[in-house]
C-alpha positions as CSV (number, residue, x, y, z in Angstrom):
1,M,0.0,0.0,0.0
2,T,1.4,3.4,-0.9
3,S,1.9,5.5,2.2
4,T,0.8,9.1,2.5
5,H,3.4,11.8,3.1
6,L,3.4,15.5,3.7
7,L,5.4,17.3,1.0
8,I,6.5,20.7,2.1
9,I,7.8,23.2,-0.5
10,V,9.3,26.5,0.4
11,G,11.1,29.1,-1.7
12,P,11.3,32.8,-2.6
13,T,8.5,32.1,-5.1
14,L,6.8,28.9,-6.1
15,P,6.9,28.2,-9.9
16,Q,3.5,27.7,-11.4
17,N,4.6,24.5,-13.1
18,L,6.0,22.9,-10.0
19,V,3.0,20.8,-9.1
20,A,2.8,19.6,-12.7
21,D,6.5,18.6,-12.6
22,L,5.9,16.7,-9.3
23,E,3.1,14.8,-10.9
24,E,5.4,13.8,-13.8
25,L,7.7,12.2,-11.1
26,G,4.7,10.2,-9.9
27,V,3.6,12.4,-7.0
28,V,-0.1,12.1,-6.5
29,V,-1.4,15.2,-4.8
30,N,-4.5,14.7,-2.5
31,E,-4.8,18.0,-0.7
32,Q,-2.8,21.2,-0.3
33,R,-2.7,24.5,1.6
34,P,-0.5,27.6,1.3
35,V,1.8,28.2,4.3
36,P,3.8,31.4,3.5
37,T,6.1,33.1,6.0
38,E,7.5,36.6,6.1
39,H,10.5,35.5,4.0
40,L,9.2,32.6,1.9
41,D,6.3,31.3,-0.1
42,G,5.3,27.8,0.9
43,V,2.8,25.1,0.4
44,E,2.0,21.8,2.2
45,L,0.8,19.0,0.0
46,S,-0.7,15.7,1.2
47,V,0.7,13.2,-1.3
48,R,1.2,9.6,-2.2
49,Y,4.7,9.0,-3.6
50,E,6.8,5.9,-4.2
51,G,9.8,7.5,-6.0
52,S,13.2,8.5,-4.6
53,A,14.1,11.4,-2.4
54,E,17.0,12.2,-4.8
55,E,14.5,12.8,-7.7
56,L,12.7,15.3,-5.5
57,S,15.9,17.0,-4.5
58,N,17.0,17.3,-8.1
59,L,13.6,18.8,-9.0
60,A,13.8,21.2,-6.0
61,A,17.3,22.4,-7.2
62,S,16.1,23.0,-10.7
63,H,13.3,25.2,-9.4
64,G,15.3,27.0,-6.7
65,V,13.1,25.8,-3.9
66,D,13.5,23.4,-0.9
67,I,11.4,20.2,-0.7
68,A,10.9,18.1,2.4
69,L,9.1,14.7,2.3
70,L,7.9,13.7,5.7
71,P,5.7,10.8,6.9
72,V,2.3,11.5,8.4
73,G,0.1,9.5,10.7
74,D,2.3,8.1,13.4
75,S,4.8,10.9,13.4
76,P,5.4,12.1,17.0
77,S,4.9,15.7,17.9
78,R,8.2,17.6,18.2
79,G,9.3,19.4,21.3
80,L,13.0,20.3,21.1
81,I,15.1,21.7,18.3
82,C,18.9,21.7,18.6
83,L,21.0,23.7,16.1
84,D,24.7,23.9,15.3
85,C,26.0,27.4,15.5
86,D,28.6,28.3,12.9
87,S,27.3,28.4,9.4
88,T,23.9,27.3,10.7
89,L,22.6,29.6,13.4
90,I,25.0,32.3,12.2
91,T,26.5,32.9,8.8
92,G,30.2,32.6,9.5
93,E,32.7,30.5,11.3
94,V,33.7,32.1,14.6
95,I,37.2,30.5,14.7
96,E,38.0,32.1,11.4
97,M,36.7,35.5,12.6
98,L,39.0,35.2,15.6
99,A,41.9,34.0,13.5
100,A,41.5,37.1,11.3
101,H,42.8,39.2,14.3
102,A,45.9,37.1,14.2
103,G,46.4,37.3,10.5
104,K,45.6,33.6,10.1
105,E,42.1,33.6,8.6
106,A,43.0,31.9,5.3
107,E,45.1,29.2,7.0
108,V,42.4,28.4,9.6
109,A,39.6,28.5,7.0
110,E,41.3,25.8,5.0
111,V,41.5,23.5,8.0
112,T,37.9,24.3,9.0
113,D,36.6,23.4,5.6
114,R,38.5,20.0,5.6
115,A,37.1,19.3,9.1
116,M,33.6,20.0,8.1
117,R,34.0,17.7,5.1
118,G,35.0,15.0,7.5
119,E,38.6,14.7,6.3
120,L,40.2,15.6,9.6
121,D,39.6,14.6,13.2
122,F,37.5,17.5,14.7
123,E,39.2,17.7,18.1
124,E,42.7,17.6,16.6
125,S,41.8,20.2,14.0
126,L,40.2,22.5,16.6
127,R,43.2,22.5,18.8
128,E,45.4,23.2,15.8
129,R,43.2,26.2,14.8
130,V,42.9,27.5,18.4
131,A,46.7,27.5,18.7
132,T,46.9,30.2,16.1
133,L,45.0,32.5,18.6
134,A,47.7,32.4,21.2
135,G,48.6,35.9,22.5
136,L,45.5,37.7,21.3
137,D,44.0,40.1,23.7
138,K,40.7,38.8,25.1
139,S,39.0,42.0,23.7
140,V,38.9,40.2,20.3
141,I,36.1,38.0,21.8
142,D,33.9,41.1,22.2
143,S,34.8,42.3,18.7
144,V,33.8,39.0,17.1
145,S,30.6,38.7,19.2
146,Q,29.5,42.1,17.9
147,A,30.2,41.2,14.3
148,I,28.2,37.9,14.3
149,E,25.3,37.8,11.8
150,L,22.4,35.5,12.3
151,T,21.3,33.4,9.3
152,T,18.4,34.9,7.5
153,G,15.0,33.9,8.9
154,V,16.4,32.0,11.9
155,K,15.4,34.6,14.6
156,E,11.8,34.7,13.4
157,A,11.6,30.9,13.0
158,L,12.9,30.2,16.4
159,A,10.5,32.7,18.0
160,T,7.6,31.0,16.2
161,L,8.7,27.6,17.3
162,K,9.1,28.8,20.9
163,E,5.5,30.1,20.7
164,Q,4.5,26.7,19.6
165,G,6.1,25.2,22.7
166,Y,9.5,24.1,21.4
167,R,12.6,24.3,23.5
168,V,15.5,25.6,21.6
169,A,19.2,24.5,22.1
170,V,22.5,25.4,20.4
171,V,25.4,23.0,20.5
172,S,28.6,24.5,19.0
173,G,32.1,23.4,18.2
174,G,32.8,27.1,18.6
175,F,33.2,29.1,21.8
176,I,30.8,29.8,24.7
177,Q,32.3,33.3,25.3
178,V,31.2,34.4,21.9
179,L,27.7,32.7,22.2
180,E,26.7,34.0,25.7
181,Q,25.1,37.3,24.5
182,L,23.5,35.6,21.5
183,A,22.0,33.0,23.8
184,R,20.4,35.7,25.9
185,E,19.0,37.6,22.9
186,L,17.5,34.4,21.4
187,E,16.3,33.2,24.8
188,L,17.9,29.8,24.2
189,D,16.9,27.1,26.7
190,Y,20.2,25.3,26.4
191,V,23.6,26.2,25.0
192,R,26.9,24.3,25.0
193,A,30.2,25.2,23.4
194,N,34.0,25.1,23.9
195,T,35.7,27.4,26.3
196,L,38.7,29.5,25.2
197,E,41.4,29.5,27.9
198,I,42.4,33.0,28.9
199,E,45.3,33.9,31.2
200,D,46.4,37.5,32.2
201,G,43.9,38.9,29.7
202,R,45.1,37.0,26.7
203,L,44.1,33.9,24.8
204,T,46.5,31.0,25.5
205,G,45.8,29.2,22.3
206,R,44.2,26.3,24.2
207,V,40.7,25.1,24.9
208,A,39.8,24.6,28.5
209,G,38.0,21.4,29.4
210,K,36.5,18.7,27.1
211,V,36.1,19.6,23.5
212,V,32.6,19.7,22.0
213,D,33.1,17.3,19.2
214,R,30.8,15.1,17.1
215,K,30.1,12.6,19.9
216,A,29.6,15.3,22.5
217,K,27.0,17.0,20.3
218,E,24.9,13.9,20.3
219,E,25.4,13.4,24.1
220,F,24.2,17.0,24.7
221,L,21.1,16.5,22.5
222,R,20.2,13.4,24.5
223,E,20.8,15.3,27.8
224,F,18.5,18.2,26.7
225,A,15.8,15.7,25.6
226,A,15.9,14.0,28.9
227,D,15.8,17.2,30.8
228,S,12.8,18.3,28.8
229,G,11.0,15.0,29.4
230,L,11.0,14.1,25.7
231,D,11.8,11.0,23.7
232,M,14.5,11.3,21.1
233,A,11.8,10.8,18.5
234,Q,10.5,14.3,19.5
235,T,13.8,16.0,18.8
236,V,15.0,17.9,15.8
237,A,18.7,18.6,15.0
238,V,20.0,21.0,12.4
239,G,23.6,21.3,11.2
240,D,26.0,21.7,8.3
241,G,29.2,19.7,8.8
242,A,30.5,16.2,9.4
243,N,30.8,16.9,13.2
244,D,27.0,17.2,13.2
245,I,26.4,13.7,11.9
246,D,25.9,11.9,15.2
247,M,23.5,14.6,16.5
248,V,21.5,14.7,13.2
249,T,21.1,10.9,13.0
250,A,20.2,10.5,16.6
251,A,17.4,13.1,16.4
252,G,13.8,12.2,15.5
253,L,14.2,14.5,12.5
254,G,17.7,15.4,11.1
255,I,18.1,18.5,8.9
256,A,21.1,19.4,6.9
257,F,21.4,23.1,6.2
258,N,23.5,24.1,3.2
259,A,25.6,21.1,4.3
260,K,28.7,19.3,3.2
261,P,27.9,16.0,1.4
262,A,29.1,14.0,4.4
263,L,26.2,15.3,6.4
264,R,23.6,15.4,3.7
265,A,23.9,11.7,3.2
266,H,22.7,11.1,6.8
267,A,19.9,13.8,7.0
268,D,16.2,13.3,6.7
269,V,15.8,16.7,5.1
270,S,18.2,19.0,3.3
271,I,17.7,22.8,3.2
272,N,19.6,24.4,0.3
273,L,18.2,27.9,0.3
274,P,20.3,30.5,2.3
275,T,17.6,30.9,4.9
276,L,16.2,29.0,7.8
277,A,12.7,30.6,7.6
278,G,11.5,27.3,6.1
279,L,12.0,25.5,9.5
280,V,8.5,26.7,10.4
281,Q,6.8,24.9,7.6
282,I,9.0,21.8,7.8
283,L,8.3,21.3,11.5
284,G,4.6,22.0,11.0
285,A,4.5,25.0,13.4
286,T,2.1,26.9,11.2
287,T,-1.3,28.4,11.8
288,P,-3.6,25.5,13.0
289,G,-6.0,24.2,10.4
290,D,-6.6,21.3,8.1
291,I,-5.0,21.0,4.7
292,Q,-7.5,22.0,2.1
């Protein structure tokens, strides 16, 4: 028996021929309703589909939209969303922004990219990159904190999800000193990140305590779920790099955001637009009402 799915489509605009193209792939549309947000147009389709997710992904790319195919019926309600920070919650990589103050941005960026592709051990690469910061005045932390830019749509999306009862967490391979103010502004329920060691007002080039690596991210997600009284099936994880794989696969719904292939291969949903506004539609946190 063909199962029914919810097909969620979001984009700057929705092409008029998109549904016709979906039907050519074998998608049978039963019902639909528009679900636009401030930043994106969107539609939710109740469909029957037996084809591959890859075909849908290719079609989405050709139309400049994102498509998420989700099961319906027995799907649990979600209650916790956990996001990576660098290149997910925010647009840049904090370690590279800090390294720019030491004249090492290009060198560090190359190592970061390899680590996110899964080519390097994350902890080893992090310690190597942090070592380039040795001797910098601690004031660079404030400078970088003020220069951080949120990913388009994420502030509004998280506010909507919190209104819907979600708890929001951020787990970062970056640094807690940079995230503290952002965590307050976004009213995050949980935040975990690495700690830059500081002595006599200067960065030592070392990380204090245990490194937040791939394994630690999953462990924190499980900790947050337990603290919230939720099953793992009720969690959502969003990330972009190889160090997010364990967290994304452990979550009830794993989302890859403009991600490296290493992570996309493990995610339930891939977002390829440069905005996280579509989280609202993908998680179903829209205005209540039946699809029509």
